[in-house]
Steps between C-alpha positions, in 0.01 A plus 500: 500500500390232738663451840463255789536636850623282782396676826596407856302649786631446851417624847714787620800371697406712802158330527413164652422228242266256681500249211875506479528458878267198489701340219827568682356320806387210284849463355632417847223238542598345166862462612625802303611737780763657269221677308392820668357847437257378229302786333189423295399723208334499162636442149292652220553471127321707242528596139487854374492664158695826490686720252829471691662339803481832680124525439448139614706568815286800583175305457615202706623736772163670504318164520714399797444829682124511440402132525757229533690613812389667821784746539426549873588136568681372189769588254530382142757451229458381145683399186377564145577245233431576134295224335 
């Protein structure tokens, strides 16, 4: 079976997000002071061939832990969609 994974990697809420802070400041300069607390992260899509949804979930989780997310500074969540 073939699956597509939609992965979101974001900075931990307890940590400062310098990019998000810069964008938040720019919103005020653009006349959009209502927008605040911007957080900047990554969105990753990948395709995976696996025998089952459970096997695909385990492989995507492993890829996130080993390569795609720095668990000291980021958290991740993903959704699997069967193709």
